[in-house]
PDB file of the backbone (N, CA, C, O) and the ligand in Angstrom, with CONECT records:
HET     ZN  A 101       1
ATOM      1  N   MET A   1     -13.033 -34.819-209.065  1.00  0.00           N
ATOM      2  CA  MET A   1     -12.749 -36.110-208.471  1.00  0.00           C
ATOM      3  C   MET A   1     -12.542 -37.135-209.574  1.00  0.00           C
ATOM      4  O   MET A   1     -13.312 -37.207-210.532  1.00  0.00           O
ATOM      5  N   THR A   2     -11.469 -37.938-209.415  1.00  0.00           N
ATOM      6  CA  THR A   2     -11.235 -38.997-210.388  1.00  0.00           C
ATOM      7  C   THR A   2     -12.219 -40.131-210.169  1.00  0.00           C
ATOM      8  O   THR A   2     -12.820 -40.250-209.102  1.00  0.00           O
ATOM      9  N   GLU A   3     -12.377 -40.954-211.179  1.00  0.00           N
ATOM     10  CA  GLU A   3     -13.351 -42.040-211.099  1.00  0.00           C
ATOM     11  C   GLU A   3     -13.014 -43.054-210.006  1.00  0.00           C
ATOM     12  O   GLU A   3     -13.912 -43.587-209.354  1.00  0.00           O
ATOM     13  N   ASP A   4     -11.716 -43.322-209.804  1.00  0.00           N
ATOM     14  CA  ASP A   4     -11.326 -44.310-208.786  1.00  0.00           C
ATOM     15  C   ASP A   4     -11.091 -43.691-207.407  1.00  0.00           C
ATOM     16  O   ASP A   4     -10.726 -44.399-206.468  1.00  0.00           O
ATOM     17  N   GLY A   5     -11.294 -42.391-207.276  1.00  0.00           N
ATOM     18  CA  GLY A   5     -11.135 -41.733-205.984  1.00  0.00           C
ATOM     19  C   GLY A   5      -9.696 -41.521-205.577  1.00  0.00           C
ATOM     20  O   GLY A   5      -9.439 -41.158-204.429  1.00  0.00           O
ATOM     21  N   SER A   6      -8.742 -41.735-206.475  1.00  0.00           N
ATOM     22  CA  SER A   6      -7.329 -41.622-206.104  1.00  0.00           C
ATOM     23  C   SER A   6      -6.941 -40.201-205.714  1.00  0.00           C
ATOM     24  O   SER A   6      -5.937 -40.009-205.028  1.00  0.00           O
ATOM     25  N   ASP A   7      -7.704 -39.212-206.130  1.00  0.00           N
ATOM     26  CA  ASP A   7      -7.388 -37.851-205.710  1.00  0.00           C
ATOM     27  C   ASP A   7      -7.801 -37.597-204.260  1.00  0.00           C
ATOM     28  O   ASP A   7      -7.474 -36.544-203.712  1.00  0.00           O
ATOM     29  N   LEU A   8      -8.504 -38.526-203.630  1.00  0.00           N
ATOM     30  CA  LEU A   8      -8.903 -38.404-202.226  1.00  0.00           C
ATOM     31  C   LEU A   8      -7.922 -39.109-201.281  1.00  0.00           C
ATOM     32  O   LEU A   8      -8.086 -39.064-200.062  1.00  0.00           O
ATOM     33  N   VAL A   9      -6.911 -39.755-201.846  1.00  0.00           N
ATOM     34  CA  VAL A   9      -5.957 -40.500-201.022  1.00  0.00           C
ATOM     35  C   VAL A   9      -4.833 -39.573-200.584  1.00  0.00           C
ATOM     36  O   VAL A   9      -4.178 -38.934-201.407  1.00  0.00           O
ATOM     37  N   LEU A  10      -4.623 -39.512-199.275  1.00  0.00           N
ATOM     38  CA  LEU A  10      -3.575 -38.680-198.685  1.00  0.00           C
ATOM     39  C   LEU A  10      -2.688 -39.573-197.835  1.00  0.00           C
ATOM     40  O   LEU A  10      -3.030 -40.733-197.607  1.00  0.00           O
ATOM     41  N   ASP A  11      -1.565 -39.067-197.363  1.00  0.00           N
ATOM     42  CA  ASP A  11      -0.757 -39.873-196.446  1.00  0.00           C
ATOM     43  C   ASP A  11      -1.320 -39.752-195.030  1.00  0.00           C
ATOM     44  O   ASP A  11      -2.210 -38.942-194.772  1.00  0.00           O
ATOM     45  N   GLY A  12      -0.789 -40.566-194.121  1.00  0.00           N
ATOM     46  CA  GLY A  12      -1.302 -40.638-192.759  1.00  0.00           C
ATOM     47  C   GLY A  12      -1.220 -39.335-191.990  1.00  0.00           C
ATOM     48  O   GLY A  12      -1.949 -39.148-191.016  1.00  0.00           O
ATOM     49  N   ASN A  13      -0.358 -38.443-192.403  1.00  0.00           N
ATOM     50  CA  ASN A  13      -0.255 -37.154-191.707  1.00  0.00           C
ATOM     51  C   ASN A  13      -1.563 -36.375-191.764  1.00  0.00           C
ATOM     52  O   ASN A  13      -1.843 -35.568-190.877  1.00  0.00           O
ATOM     53  N   ALA A  14      -2.354 -36.608-192.783  1.00  0.00           N
ATOM     54  CA  ALA A  14      -3.621 -35.900-192.926  1.00  0.00           C
ATOM     55  C   ALA A  14      -4.629 -36.319-191.862  1.00  0.00           C
ATOM     56  O   ALA A  14      -5.602 -35.605-191.619  1.00  0.00           O
ATOM     57  N   ALA A  15      -4.409 -37.469-191.223  1.00  0.00           N
ATOM     58  CA  ALA A  15      -5.304 -37.943-190.161  1.00  0.00           C
ATOM     59  C   ALA A  15      -4.788 -37.556-188.774  1.00  0.00           C
ATOM     60  O   ALA A  15      -5.330 -38.017-187.770  1.00  0.00           O
ATOM     61  N   ALA A  16      -3.774 -36.736-188.703  1.00  0.00           N
ATOM     62  CA  ALA A  16      -3.136 -36.395-187.424  1.00  0.00           C
ATOM     63  C   ALA A  16      -4.134 -35.849-186.407  1.00  0.00           C
ATOM     64  O   ALA A  16      -4.108 -36.266-185.248  1.00  0.00           O
ATOM     65  N   GLY A  17      -4.996 -34.945-186.799  1.00  0.00           N
ATOM     66  CA  GLY A  17      -5.952 -34.343-185.866  1.00  0.00           C
ATOM     67  C   GLY A  17      -6.893 -35.374-185.276  1.00  0.00           C
ATOM     68  O   GLY A  17      -7.111 -35.401-184.064  1.00  0.00           O
ATOM     69  N   LEU A  18      -7.451 -36.224-186.126  1.00  0.00           N
ATOM     70  CA  LEU A  18      -8.371 -37.263-185.659  1.00  0.00           C
ATOM     71  C   LEU A  18      -7.660 -38.251-184.749  1.00  0.00           C
ATOM     72  O   LEU A  18      -8.181 -38.597-183.689  1.00  0.00           O
ATOM     73  N   LEU A  19      -6.493 -38.703-185.139  1.00  0.00           N
ATOM     74  CA  LEU A  19      -5.757 -39.676-184.329  1.00  0.00           C
ATOM     75  C   LEU A  19      -5.331 -39.089-182.989  1.00  0.00           C
ATOM     76  O   LEU A  19      -5.323 -39.785-181.973  1.00  0.00           O
ATOM     77  N   GLN A  20      -4.984 -37.834-182.993  1.00  0.00           N
ATOM     78  CA  GLN A  20      -4.584 -37.184-181.744  1.00  0.00           C
ATOM     79  C   GLN A  20      -5.765 -37.100-180.777  1.00  0.00           C
ATOM     80  O   GLN A  20      -5.593 -37.253-179.568  1.00  0.00           O
ATOM     81  N   GLU A  21      -6.958 -36.859-181.308  1.00  0.00           N
ATOM     82  CA  GLU A  21      -8.150 -36.847-180.463  1.00  0.00           C
ATOM     83  C   GLU A  21      -8.395 -38.218-179.842  1.00  0.00           C
ATOM     84  O   GLU A  21      -8.754 -38.320-178.669  1.00  0.00           O
ATOM     85  N   ILE A  22      -8.203 -39.261-180.626  1.00  0.00           N
ATOM     86  CA  ILE A  22      -8.466 -40.623-180.159  1.00  0.00           C
ATOM     87  C   ILE A  22      -7.450 -41.059-179.120  1.00  0.00           C
ATOM     88  O   ILE A  22      -7.831 -41.616-178.091  1.00  0.00           O
ATOM     89  N   PHE A  23      -6.177 -40.824-179.360  1.00  0.00           N
ATOM     90  CA  PHE A  23      -5.152 -41.384-178.494  1.00  0.00           C
ATOM     91  C   PHE A  23      -4.848 -40.575-177.245  1.00  0.00           C
ATOM     92  O   PHE A  23      -3.956 -40.954-176.485  1.00  0.00           O
ATOM     93  N   VAL A  24      -5.542 -39.491-177.004  1.00  0.00           N
ATOM     94  CA  VAL A  24      -5.402 -38.797-175.726  1.00  0.00           C
ATOM     95  C   VAL A  24      -6.619 -39.027-174.837  1.00  0.00           C
ATOM     96  O   VAL A  24      -6.669 -38.559-173.699  1.00  0.00           O
ATOM     97  N   ALA A  25      -7.588 -39.746-175.365  1.00  0.00           N
ATOM     98  CA  ALA A  25      -8.795 -40.005-174.586  1.00  0.00           C
ATOM     99  C   ALA A  25      -8.481 -40.960-173.434  1.00  0.00           C
ATOM    100  O   ALA A  25      -7.468 -41.659-173.457  1.00  0.00           O
ATOM    101  N   GLU A  26      -9.345 -40.985-172.442  1.00  0.00           N
ATOM    102  CA  GLU A  26      -9.207 -41.904-171.308  1.00  0.00           C
ATOM    103  C   GLU A  26      -9.435 -43.326-171.817  1.00  0.00           C
ATOM    104  O   GLU A  26     -10.562 -43.716-172.123  1.00  0.00           O
ATOM    105  N   ILE A  27      -8.373 -44.076-171.902  1.00  0.00           N
ATOM    106  CA  ILE A  27      -8.416 -45.396-172.546  1.00  0.00           C
ATOM    107  C   ILE A  27      -9.177 -46.436-171.724  1.00  0.00           C
ATOM    108  O   ILE A  27      -9.806 -47.323-172.301  1.00  0.00           O
ATOM    109  N   THR A  28      -9.139 -46.352-170.402  1.00  0.00           N
ATOM    110  CA  THR A  28      -9.774 -47.405-169.609  1.00  0.00           C
ATOM    111  C   THR A  28     -11.299 -47.379-169.716  1.00  0.00           C
ATOM    112  O   THR A  28     -11.950 -48.387-169.437  1.00  0.00           O
ATOM    113  N   ASN A  29     -11.873 -46.255-170.112  1.00  0.00           N
ATOM    114  CA  ASN A  29     -13.321 -46.183-170.300  1.00  0.00           C
ATOM    115  C   ASN A  29     -13.759 -46.580-171.705  1.00  0.00           C
ATOM    116  O   ASN A  29     -14.946 -46.800-171.944  1.00  0.00           O
ATOM    117  N   ALA A  30     -12.812 -46.673-172.635  1.00  0.00           N
ATOM    118  CA  ALA A  30     -13.154 -47.031-174.004  1.00  0.00           C
ATOM    119  C   ALA A  30     -13.678 -48.465-174.061  1.00  0.00           C
ATOM    120  O   ALA A  30     -13.250 -49.319-173.285  1.00  0.00           O
ATOM    121  N   GLN A  31     -14.599 -48.722-174.977  1.00  0.00           N
ATOM    122  CA  GLN A  31     -15.154 -50.059-175.157  1.00  0.00           C
ATOM    123  C   GLN A  31     -14.314 -50.800-176.182  1.00  0.00           C
ATOM    124  O   GLN A  31     -14.042 -50.285-177.267  1.00  0.00           O
ATOM    125  N   ILE A  32     -13.908 -52.002-175.835  1.00  0.00           N
ATOM    126  CA  ILE A  32     -13.081 -52.807-176.724  1.00  0.00           C
ATOM    127  C   ILE A  32     -13.785 -54.129-176.973  1.00  0.00           C
ATOM    128  O   ILE A  32     -14.386 -54.714-176.072  1.00  0.00           O
ATOM    129  N   GLN A  33     -13.699 -54.587-178.217  1.00  0.00           N
ATOM    130  CA  GLN A  33     -14.344 -55.858-178.558  1.00  0.00           C
ATOM    131  C   GLN A  33     -13.282 -56.921-178.813  1.00  0.00           C
ATOM    132  O   GLN A  33     -12.350 -56.702-179.588  1.00  0.00           O
ATOM    133  N   CYS A  34     -13.422 -58.052-178.170  1.00  0.00           N
ATOM    134  CA  CYS A  34     -12.499 -59.180-178.312  1.00  0.00           C
ATOM    135  C   CYS A  34     -12.652 -59.797-179.704  1.00  0.00           C
ATOM    136  O   CYS A  34     -13.761 -60.123-180.126  1.00  0.00           O
ATOM    137  N   GLU A  35     -11.542 -59.954-180.407  1.00  0.00           N
ATOM    138  CA  GLU A  35     -11.563 -60.558-181.742  1.00  0.00           C
ATOM    139  C   GLU A  35     -11.983 -62.022-181.673  1.00  0.00           C
ATOM    140  O   GLU A  35     -12.627 -62.529-182.591  1.00  0.00           O
ATOM    141  N   SER A  36     -11.627 -62.686-180.610  1.00  0.00           N
ATOM    142  CA  SER A  36     -11.859 -64.120-180.502  1.00  0.00           C
ATOM    143  C   SER A  36     -13.330 -64.484-180.251  1.00  0.00           C
ATOM    144  O   SER A  36     -13.881 -65.358-180.921  1.00  0.00           O
ATOM    145  N   CYS A  37     -13.953 -63.811-179.289  1.00  0.00           N
ATOM    146  CA  CYS A  37     -15.312 -64.218-178.892  1.00  0.00           C
ATOM    147  C   CYS A  37     -16.372 -63.139-179.132  1.00  0.00           C
ATOM    148  O   CYS A  37     -17.567 -63.419-179.038  1.00  0.00           O
ATOM    149  N   GLY A  38     -15.950 -61.921-179.436  1.00  0.00           N
ATOM    150  CA  GLY A  38     -16.916 -60.864-179.713  1.00  0.00           C
ATOM    151  C   GLY A  38     -17.392 -60.124-178.480  1.00  0.00           C
ATOM    152  O   GLY A  38     -18.162 -59.172-178.598  1.00  0.00           O
ATOM    153  N   PHE A  39     -16.952 -60.539-177.295  1.00  0.00           N
ATOM    154  CA  PHE A  39     -17.359 -59.854-176.072  1.00  0.00           C
ATOM    155  C   PHE A  39     -16.881 -58.409-176.107  1.00  0.00           C
ATOM    156  O   PHE A  39     -15.755 -58.133-176.520  1.00  0.00           O
ATOM    157  N   THR A  40     -17.732 -57.492-175.675  1.00  0.00           N
ATOM    158  CA  THR A  40     -17.378 -56.079-175.614  1.00  0.00           C
ATOM    159  C   THR A  40     -17.463 -55.602-174.181  1.00  0.00           C
ATOM    160  O   THR A  40     -18.439 -55.865-173.478  1.00  0.00           O
ATOM    161  N   GLY A  41     -16.432 -54.897-173.757  1.00  0.00           N
ATOM    162  CA  GLY A  41     -16.408 -54.345-172.412  1.00  0.00           C
ATOM    163  C   GLY A  41     -15.395 -53.223-172.341  1.00  0.00           C
ATOM    164  O   GLY A  41     -14.678 -52.962-173.307  1.00  0.00           O
ATOM    165  N   ALA A  42     -15.336 -52.562-171.205  1.00  0.00           N
ATOM    166  CA  ALA A  42     -14.388 -51.470-171.022  1.00  0.00           C
ATOM    167  C   ALA A  42     -12.958 -52.029-170.965  1.00  0.00           C
ATOM    168  O   ALA A  42     -12.730 -53.118-170.439  1.00  0.00           O
ATOM    169  N   VAL A  43     -12.022 -51.283-171.503  1.00  0.00           N
ATOM    170  CA  VAL A  43     -10.615 -51.689-171.445  1.00  0.00           C
ATOM    171  C   VAL A  43     -10.212 -51.936-169.999  1.00  0.00           C
ATOM    172  O   VAL A  43      -9.456 -52.863-169.708  1.00  0.00           O
ATOM    173  N   GLY A  44     -10.714 -51.114-169.104  1.00  0.00           N
ATOM    174  CA  GLY A  44     -10.390 -51.256-167.689  1.00  0.00           C
ATOM    175  C   GLY A  44     -10.910 -52.532-167.060  1.00  0.00           C
ATOM    176  O   GLY A  44     -10.477 -52.905-165.969  1.00  0.00           O
ATOM    177  N   SER A  45     -11.833 -53.208-167.731  1.00  0.00           N
ATOM    178  CA  SER A  45     -12.365 -54.457-167.187  1.00  0.00           C
ATOM    179  C   SER A  45     -11.580 -55.678-167.644  1.00  0.00           C
ATOM    180  O   SER A  45     -11.813 -56.778-167.143  1.00  0.00           O
ATOM    181  N   LEU A  46     -10.642 -55.505-168.597  1.00  0.00           N
ATOM    182  CA  LEU A  46      -9.846 -56.641-169.056  1.00  0.00           C
ATOM    183  C   LEU A  46      -8.944 -57.130-167.930  1.00  0.00           C
ATOM    184  O   LEU A  46      -8.622 -56.379-167.009  1.00  0.00           O
ATOM    185  N   ARG A  47      -8.544 -58.384-168.011  1.00  0.00           N
ATOM    186  CA  ARG A  47      -7.682 -58.982-166.994  1.00  0.00           C
ATOM    187  C   ARG A  47      -6.222 -58.658-167.328  1.00  0.00           C
ATOM    188  O   ARG A  47      -5.749 -58.972-168.420  1.00  0.00           O
ATOM    189  N   LEU A  48      -5.523 -58.039-166.400  1.00  0.00           N
ATOM    190  CA  LEU A  48      -4.142 -57.597-166.633  1.00  0.00           C
ATOM    191  C   LEU A  48      -3.136 -58.605-166.112  1.00  0.00           C
ATOM    192  O   LEU A  48      -3.219 -59.069-164.974  1.00  0.00           O
ATOM    193  N   TYR A  49      -2.170 -58.935-166.984  1.00  0.00           N
ATOM    194  CA  TYR A  49      -0.984 -59.706-166.596  1.00  0.00           C
ATOM    195  C   TYR A  49       0.183 -58.770-166.806  1.00  0.00           C
ATOM    196  O   TYR A  49       0.593 -58.524-167.940  1.00  0.00           O
ATOM    197  N   ALA A  50       0.719 -58.248-165.727  1.00  0.00           N
ATOM    198  CA  ALA A  50       1.763 -57.230-165.815  1.00  0.00           C
ATOM    199  C   ALA A  50       3.138 -57.867-165.788  1.00  0.00           C
ATOM    200  O   ALA A  50       3.358 -58.888-165.136  1.00  0.00           O
ATOM    201  N   ALA A  51       4.046 -57.255-166.500  1.00  0.00           N
ATOM    202  CA  ALA A  51       5.446 -57.659-166.522  1.00  0.00           C
ATOM    203  C   ALA A  51       6.274 -56.389-166.443  1.00  0.00           C
ATOM    204  O   ALA A  51       5.759 -55.296-166.678  1.00  0.00           O
ATOM    205  N   PRO A  52       7.553 -56.523-166.113  1.00  0.00           N
ATOM    206  CA  PRO A  52       8.372 -55.306-166.000  1.00  0.00           C
ATOM    207  C   PRO A  52       8.373 -54.448-167.265  1.00  0.00           C
ATOM    208  O   PRO A  52       8.439 -53.222-167.172  1.00  0.00           O
ATOM    209  N   MET A  53       8.303 -55.061-168.430  1.00  0.00           N
ATOM    210  CA  MET A  53       8.365 -54.285-169.676  1.00  0.00           C
ATOM    211  C   MET A  53       7.007 -53.804-170.166  1.00  0.00           C
ATOM    212  O   MET A  53       6.937 -52.937-171.037  1.00  0.00           O
ATOM    213  N   GLY A  54       5.929 -54.354-169.622  1.00  0.00           N
ATOM    214  CA  GLY A  54       4.640 -53.955-170.169  1.00  0.00           C
ATOM    215  C   GLY A  54       3.489 -54.729-169.590  1.00  0.00           C
ATOM    216  O   GLY A  54       3.498 -55.121-168.423  1.00  0.00           O
ATOM    217  N   ALA A  55       2.479 -54.946-170.442  1.00  0.00           N
ATOM    218  CA  ALA A  55       1.249 -55.549-169.965  1.00  0.00           C
ATOM    219  C   ALA A  55       0.613 -56.413-171.037  1.00  0.00           C
ATOM    220  O   ALA A  55       0.719 -56.131-172.230  1.00  0.00           O
ATOM    221  N   VAL A  56      -0.046 -57.461-170.594  1.00  0.00           N
ATOM    222  CA  VAL A  56      -0.891 -58.277-171.456  1.00  0.00           C
ATOM    223  C   VAL A  56      -2.286 -58.194-170.870  1.00  0.00           C
ATOM    224  O   VAL A  56      -2.496 -58.502-169.697  1.00  0.00           O
ATOM    225  N   LEU A  57      -3.242 -57.777-171.693  1.00  0.00           N
ATOM    226  CA  LEU A  57      -4.624 -57.665-171.241  1.00  0.00           C
ATOM    227  C   LEU A  57      -5.448 -58.755-171.919  1.00  0.00           C
ATOM    228  O   LEU A  57      -5.496 -58.853-173.146  1.00  0.00           O
ATOM    229  N   ARG A  58      -6.089 -59.565-171.094  1.00  0.00           N
ATOM    230  CA  ARG A  58      -6.864 -60.697-171.605  1.00  0.00           C
ATOM    231  C   ARG A  58      -8.365 -60.464-171.434  1.00  0.00           C
ATOM    232  O   ARG A  58      -8.806 -59.770-170.518  1.00  0.00           O
ATOM    233  N   CYS A  59      -9.121 -61.051-172.326  1.00  0.00           N
ATOM    234  CA  CYS A  59     -10.585 -60.980-172.291  1.00  0.00           C
ATOM    235  C   CYS A  59     -11.094 -61.671-171.035  1.00  0.00           C
ATOM    236  O   CYS A  59     -10.653 -62.773-170.708  1.00  0.00           O
ATOM    237  N   THR A  60     -12.012 -61.033-170.335  1.00  0.00           N
ATOM    238  CA  THR A  60     -12.571 -61.630-169.126  1.00  0.00           C
ATOM    239  C   THR A  60     -13.574 -62.726-169.462  1.00  0.00           C
ATOM    240  O   THR A  60     -13.962 -63.502-168.590  1.00  0.00           O
ATOM    241  N   HIS A  61     -13.995 -62.793-170.722  1.00  0.00           N
ATOM    242  CA  HIS A  61     -14.988 -63.775-171.130  1.00  0.00           C
ATOM    243  C   HIS A  61     -14.343 -65.068-171.632  1.00  0.00           C
ATOM    244  O   HIS A  61     -14.760 -66.156-171.236  1.00  0.00           O
ATOM    245  N   CYS A  62     -13.318 -64.961-172.509  1.00  0.00           N
ATOM    246  CA  CYS A  62     -12.719 -66.164-173.111  1.00  0.00           C
ATOM    247  C   CYS A  62     -11.226 -66.311-172.812  1.00  0.00           C
ATOM    248  O   CYS A  62     -10.615 -67.303-173.210  1.00  0.00           O
ATOM    249  N   ASN A  63     -10.646 -65.365-172.136  1.00  0.00           N
ATOM    250  CA  ASN A  63      -9.238 -65.363-171.726  1.00  0.00           C
ATOM    251  C   ASN A  63      -8.248 -65.174-172.881  1.00  0.00           C
ATOM    252  O   ASN A  63      -7.044 -65.335-172.678  1.00  0.00           O
ATOM    253  N   SER A  64      -8.718 -64.841-174.076  1.00  0.00           N
ATOM    254  CA  SER A  64      -7.799 -64.560-175.186  1.00  0.00           C
ATOM    255  C   SER A  64      -7.065 -63.253-174.933  1.00  0.00           C
ATOM    256  O   SER A  64      -7.564 -62.364-174.243  1.00  0.00           O
ATOM    257  N   ILE A  65      -5.867 -63.154-175.505  1.00  0.00           N
ATOM    258  CA  ILE A  65      -5.116 -61.904-175.403  1.00  0.00           C
ATOM    259  C   ILE A  65      -5.754 -60.871-176.324  1.00  0.00           C
ATOM    260  O   ILE A  65      -5.910 -61.109-177.522  1.00  0.00           O
ATOM    261  N   VAL A  66      -6.116 -59.736-175.767  1.00  0.00           N
ATOM    262  CA  VAL A  66      -6.759 -58.669-176.528  1.00  0.00           C
ATOM    263  C   VAL A  66      -5.755 -57.564-176.851  1.00  0.00           C
ATOM    264  O   VAL A  66      -5.728 -57.057-177.972  1.00  0.00           O
ATOM    265  N   VAL A  67      -4.937 -57.192-175.877  1.00  0.00           N
ATOM    266  CA  VAL A  67      -3.985 -56.085-176.037  1.00  0.00           C
ATOM    267  C   VAL A  67      -2.653 -56.472-175.400  1.00  0.00           C
ATOM    268  O   VAL A  67      -2.606 -57.054-174.316  1.00  0.00           O
ATOM    269  N   ARG A  68      -1.588 -56.137-176.094  1.00  0.00           N
ATOM    270  CA  ARG A  68      -0.244 -56.245-175.514  1.00  0.00           C
ATOM    271  C   ARG A  68       0.370 -54.861-175.613  1.00  0.00           C
ATOM    272  O   ARG A  68       0.292 -54.212-176.656  1.00  0.00           O
ATOM    273  N   ALA A  69       0.972 -54.416-174.538  1.00  0.00           N
ATOM    274  CA  ALA A  69       1.649 -53.115-174.539  1.00  0.00           C
ATOM    275  C   ALA A  69       3.002 -53.292-173.876  1.00  0.00           C
ATOM    276  O   ALA A  69       3.120 -53.959-172.848  1.00  0.00           O
ATOM    277  N   ALA A  70       4.017 -52.695-174.468  1.00  0.00           N
ATOM    278  CA  ALA A  70       5.360 -52.819-173.908  1.00  0.00           C
ATOM    279  C   ALA A  70       6.119 -51.514-174.076  1.00  0.00           C
ATOM    280  O   ALA A  70       5.913 -50.753-175.021  1.00  0.00           O
ATOM    281  N   HIS A  71       6.988 -51.295-173.134  1.00  0.00           N
ATOM    282  CA  HIS A  71       7.879 -50.140-173.187  1.00  0.00           C
ATOM    283  C   HIS A  71       9.293 -50.702-173.224  1.00  0.00           C
ATOM    284  O   HIS A  71       9.762 -51.278-172.242  1.00  0.00           O
ATOM    285  N   THR A  72       9.970 -50.535-174.352  1.00  0.00           N
ATOM    286  CA  THR A  72      11.315 -51.084-174.534  1.00  0.00           C
ATOM    287  C   THR A  72      12.286 -49.937-174.799  1.00  0.00           C
ATOM    288  O   THR A  72      11.860 -48.800-175.001  1.00  0.00           O
ATOM    289  N   PRO A  73      13.560 -50.219-174.799  1.00  0.00           N
ATOM    290  CA  PRO A  73      14.527 -49.174-175.144  1.00  0.00           C
ATOM    291  C   PRO A  73      14.339 -48.648-176.570  1.00  0.00           C
ATOM    292  O   PRO A  73      14.847 -47.580-176.910  1.00  0.00           O
ATOM    293  N   HIS A  74      13.616 -49.393-177.394  1.00  0.00           N
ATOM    294  CA  HIS A  74      13.403 -48.991-178.793  1.00  0.00           C
ATOM    295  C   HIS A  74      12.065 -48.290-179.021  1.00  0.00           C
ATOM    296  O   HIS A  74      11.741 -47.918-180.149  1.00  0.00           O
ATOM    297  N   GLY A  75      11.296 -48.111-177.958  1.00  0.00           N
ATOM    298  CA  GLY A  75      10.028 -47.400-178.115  1.00  0.00           C
ATOM    299  C   GLY A  75       8.895 -48.080-177.378  1.00  0.00           C
ATOM    300  O   GLY A  75       9.083 -49.095-176.707  1.00  0.00           O
ATOM    301  N   ARG A  76       7.715 -47.502-177.517  1.00  0.00           N
ATOM    302  CA  ARG A  76       6.506 -48.061-176.922  1.00  0.00           C
ATOM    303  C   ARG A  76       5.770 -48.822-178.017  1.00  0.00           C
ATOM    304  O   ARG A  76       5.612 -48.340-179.138  1.00  0.00           O
ATOM    305  N   TRP A  77       5.325 -50.027-177.661  1.00  0.00           N
ATOM    306  CA  TRP A  77       4.688 -50.902-178.631  1.00  0.00           C
ATOM    307  C   TRP A  77       3.274 -51.220-178.171  1.00  0.00           C
ATOM    308  O   TRP A  77       3.029 -51.446-176.986  1.00  0.00           O
ATOM    309  N   LEU A  78       2.371 -51.233-179.101  1.00  0.00           N
ATOM    310  CA  LEU A  78       0.978 -51.572-178.810  1.00  0.00           C
ATOM    311  C   LEU A  78       0.508 -52.559-179.864  1.00  0.00           C
ATOM    312  O   LEU A  78       0.501 -52.254-181.057  1.00  0.00           O
ATOM    313  N   ASP A  79       0.117 -53.745-179.414  1.00  0.00           N
ATOM    314  CA  ASP A  79      -0.383 -54.781-180.310  1.00  0.00           C
ATOM    315  C   ASP A  79      -1.835 -55.014-179.948  1.00  0.00           C
ATOM    316  O   ASP A  79      -2.143 -55.466-178.845  1.00  0.00           O
ATOM    317  N   MET A  80      -2.726 -54.708-180.874  1.00  0.00           N
ATOM    318  CA  MET A  80      -4.157 -54.877-180.625  1.00  0.00           C
ATOM    319  C   MET A  80      -4.775 -55.863-181.608  1.00  0.00           C
ATOM    320  O   MET A  80      -5.949 -55.743-181.958  1.00  0.00           O
ATOM    321  N   THR A  81      -3.982 -56.842-182.054  1.00  0.00           N
ATOM    322  CA  THR A  81      -4.516 -57.809-183.016  1.00  0.00           C
ATOM    323  C   THR A  81      -5.613 -58.664-182.405  1.00  0.00           C
ATOM    324  O   THR A  81      -6.379 -59.296-183.133  1.00  0.00           O
ATOM    325  N   GLY A  82      -5.703 -58.695-181.086  1.00  0.00           N
ATOM    326  CA  GLY A  82      -6.753 -59.461-180.439  1.00  0.00           C
ATOM    327  C   GLY A  82      -8.046 -58.688-180.263  1.00  0.00           C
ATOM    328  O   GLY A  82      -8.982 -59.169-179.624  1.00  0.00           O
ATOM    329  N   ALA A  83      -8.098 -57.487-180.829  1.00  0.00           N
ATOM    330  CA  ALA A  83      -9.303 -56.658-180.696  1.00  0.00           C
ATOM    331  C   ALA A  83      -9.908 -56.378-182.072  1.00  0.00           C
ATOM    332  O   ALA A  83      -9.192 -56.143-183.045  1.00  0.00           O
ATOM    333  N   ARG A  84     -11.226 -56.407-182.131  1.00  0.00           N
ATOM    334  CA  ARG A  84     -11.910 -56.040-183.380  1.00  0.00           C
ATOM    335  C   ARG A  84     -11.967 -54.536-183.538  1.00  0.00           C
ATOM    336  O   ARG A  84     -11.745 -54.004-184.625  1.00  0.00           O
ATOM    337  N   HIS A  85     -12.266 -53.860-182.452  1.00  0.00           N
ATOM    338  CA  HIS A  85     -12.315 -52.400-182.499  1.00  0.00           C
ATOM    339  C   HIS A  85     -12.218 -51.831-181.095  1.00  0.00           C
ATOM    340  O   HIS A  85     -12.344 -52.536-180.093  1.00  0.00           O
ATOM    341  N   LEU A  86     -11.994 -50.545-181.066  1.00  0.00           N
ATOM    342  CA  LEU A  86     -11.926 -49.784-179.822  1.00  0.00           C
ATOM    343  C   LEU A  86     -12.811 -48.572-180.033  1.00  0.00           C
ATOM    344  O   LEU A  86     -12.632 -47.836-181.003  1.00  0.00           O
ATOM    345  N   ARG A  87     -13.763 -48.354-179.138  1.00  0.00           N
ATOM    346  CA  ARG A  87     -14.694 -47.233-179.292  1.00  0.00           C
ATOM    347  C   ARG A  87     -14.598 -46.292-178.100  1.00  0.00           C
ATOM    348  O   ARG A  87     -14.742 -46.706-176.950  1.00  0.00           O
ATOM    349  N   PHE A  88     -14.357 -45.040-178.389  1.00  0.00           N
ATOM    350  CA  PHE A  88     -14.246 -44.015-177.334  1.00  0.00           C
ATOM    351  C   PHE A  88     -15.556 -43.279-177.171  1.00  0.00           C
ATOM    352  O   PHE A  88     -15.660 -42.382-176.334  1.00  0.00           O
TER     353      PHE A  88
HETATM  354 ZN    ZN A 101     -13.008 -62.938-175.717  1.00  0.00          ZN2+
END
């Protein structure tokens, strides 16, 4: 092992197994924490504002946007900048 740990750095493909386990889990039961107020609750408990292209999920505690999801002709988009973490 090098002193700076650079021999432990791999590209994202090396995390494929772990990421695949996470992203096939039942998402509505996962616990999500709001970046704005710190409230933690199930994804399924967030307030949904649906639109034809996707969804905006807001915190039930402070009404901040926690998750945005959209399905466009260019792909599926997931913006979770309003969340501190997601725990399965
Ligand atoms: Zn909040």
